[in-house]
C-alpha positions, 0 to 999 in steps of 0.5 A: 435144709438149714434154716436161717435162725439155726445158722445165725445161732450156730454160725461160730460151731458151723465154721469151726466144723468146716475148718475141721473138714477142710472146707474153706468159706469166709465167715465175713462173706457169709455174714454180709450176705445175711446183712444185705438180705435183711436190708433189702427186704426191709427196703421192699417192705417200706416201698410197699407201704409207700405204694399204699399211701401214694397211688399216683407214683406207681410206675417208679415204685414198681421199677425199684421193687423189681430191682430190689427183688433181683438182688434178693434172688441173687443173694438167696442163690449164694446163701443156698449154695453155701448151705448146700456145701456145709457139711454135718457137725462132727461128734465130739467123740471123733478125733484125728485118728481112726480108732480100733473099737473091736476085733473078732478073730475066729482063725488065730493064724491069718491065712496068706494064700496066693490066690490067682483070680479065676473067679470073674471073667474081666476080659469079656466085661472090658470088651462089653462095658469097659473097666469096673464091671464083671461077669460071674458065671455058674457055679459061683453065680449060684453061691452069689445068689444064695449068700444075697438071699440068706443075708436078706432074710436074716435082716427081715426075719431076725431084725424086723426090717421092711423090704422095699423095692426102689427106683434106680433112676432119680430126679436131681431134686431127690439127690439133693434131698438125700445130700449126695449133691453137690459133693458127689455130683462128679461120681454120679452117672447121668442119663439124658433122654428128650431133654430130661436128665436123670441120675442112677443111684449111687446107693439105694439110701438115696431112694429110701430117704425120698420114700419118706420125703415130706412125711410126718409120722407119729412117734409110736410108729417109730423106729422105722427100719427099711431094707433094700438090695440094688446094684449101685452105680458110681463113676469111680476112677479106677487105678491099677493095683492090688486093691482093685484086682477082683471086685474090691472097687467097681462102677457097678456093684450089689449092696444091701442097704439099711436105713433107720428113721428114729427118735432124736433121743434114741438115735445113738442106741439104734446105731449100736443095734444096727452095728450088732445086726451087721456083726451077727451076719459076719460071725455066722460065716466065721470070718475075721473082722474088725470095727473102726471109728473113723477120724475127722479126715475119713468121715463122710460130710453127711455123717456126725460119726461113722463106724467102718466094719472091715473084713479079712481078705487073704489075697490082699493079706489086709482088711477091707471095708464091708460095711459103713454105719453112720448116724447122720442125725437130722442133716438129711431130715432137714433137707427132705423134710422128714418129721415126726410128732411127739406130745403134740410137738414136731421134731425132725427124725434122725437117720441112721444108714448102714450097709447091710453088707456090700455083697460083691466084697463079702462074696469074694472074702467067702471064696478066699477064706473057704478055698481049699484048692485051686478049683475047690470051695468049702461051702459055709455050713450056714448055706449047706442046706441050700446046696443039698448038703454038699461039702465042696463046690467045683468051679 
């Protein structure tokens, strides 16, 4: 969490940034809270000195100290709530509009196929679980697993990522450490059991950050690159429309998450590397994609800068976000107390995270881009060895 000294020094910058992200908080109210806290704290110290000098008047002093301490608790709670709601500082490069950084076109003719959605059994999933869930059966389920395993292997073997199996149920504190609370509390699935409350992970990034909670690491072991594949659970409001047909927006979806813990000097260099790693995977499947630098309105409150990688979806006749790569700097490490030691000095790590790819969306784009007939899919050349060199897949 932000320290009091840091806020006092950067209070103007903080509130300018809050206005950009449309967070309305009073600067005067915030300053008054700090002023009250200092005043009360001084009075408690004076009373303690007075107690030592006058031992006879114990009872009255104790009563006064209890009153002051209760005021301090209330003020501390208000300050904590304000600090928790404060978004990260935006990078000076980020402007009001989304900027197109890169466009990779493998097929110059954009396919505008009218595809009927016969890939997923939505009728059964609605009966069993409700809207926002899906069944995928053979042979498409095998293609899905093969695709997932191929992506994981490329990141582990080619880019030196360490695979971590993470818990799917977490405590309130761990979601607070990763900055998911209080902003995304309405989108979380809550599980109650014997008066204990736990939360289903919205992304494996939460578990990976808490894996490093309160750790101090020597700089020679950095950067630390972690990868994890989990189902993600988000209580999204799913409306009807063409963008929600298929598995574009779901309450449960699989995602490969990449999290890098890096030195503050090299954080933006590592962010570029992470984006290149994601690009390599998409290029191997020869699908059109583009990279956008997000605007002030679209950027997450956790990140300083975010780049979205969008892939071509023929059925939508549009691009769809498949990976979001962002540099959060020390925003999450301040809360989760993740530090590193360099030249006998202690620094907070910079945390970079990105979707190694949203597996469901990438799977859907491959089906749509490689569809030849209604029931035939051309298998991508990279995955042919896993299908005993079969060219087409019937479903």
